[in-house]
C-alpha positions, 0 to 999 in steps of 0.5 A: 462301219466299212471293212477293208476294201481291197485296192487290188483290181486284177488278181488271180485266185491264189493271190487273192486267197493269200491277200485275204488270209493275211487281212483276216489274220490281222484282225484282233480276237476282240474285233473278230468277236464284235464283227462276228456278233454284228454278222449274226445280228444281220442274219436275223433279218434274212428271210430264212426263218420258215425253214428247218434244216440249217447247215453251219460250218464250225469256225476255226480260230486258227484260221481267223474265221467268222465266229459262227457260235453266235449264229448257232445260238440263234438257230438253237434259240429258234429250234432249227435243226443244225447240221455241221460238216465233217471231212469224210475223204479228200473230196467229200464232206458228210453232214451231221445233225448237231445234238447235245451229245455230239462229240466235236474235235478239231481235225488235222487242219484245226477245224472243229467237226463232229466225230459221228452222228446222224447224217443228212444228205445235201438235198435235205438242207434248206439253208447253208452258211458258207465259209469263204475268204473273199467274195465279189459283187455278183456272189462269186466266192473264193474258198480255201481251194479244195473244192469241198463246198462247190461239190457239196453245194452242187448236190444241194437242191436249187432252192437251197439258200447259200449264205456267205459270211465275211468280215470284208467288203466285196471285190468288184469281180473275181475269177470264176470256174465252171464248177464254182457255185455262187452265193444267194447272200453274203453277210458282212458286219455292216450289211447283207449283199443279195445276189438272188 
């Protein structure tokens, strides 16, 4: 299974962002579900399961993201504490413990997020699943361009494991800014890329 290898060698972040948004939108719902399940199965092989606090983004159907429901089911089945993000300000995320009573609603971008709950600090997290549009062979990533996750990941402990989720194979290289935080792993439907 090989997924959408880019033929573009040199491209700025803005063009790469649009290129991968378009590619992701081209994936039919049933394929998204199949690829997302394959990614969740790959996650099972990662050396994560000694840890307790897992930060997981809740997927946006509008954005065609990897469906993290499958990973959520695995984490809950292993009795892990799941923490989900909420946009607090224009530059900041809050990190809320997910419970059975957590009220989830889409925000203005259509991204599901908790309305309230117990907040944890970034330095309390052990593992973070990171949304992205593209990544490269060195573990650099391109997100949506607002910098929420780079600021958040910079506040995590150095030992925190950062895992990207992608439908696509890596680019050879993508532009990196000083403030960009690299991944430790990226999981695709057919393999796990390791950068540690």
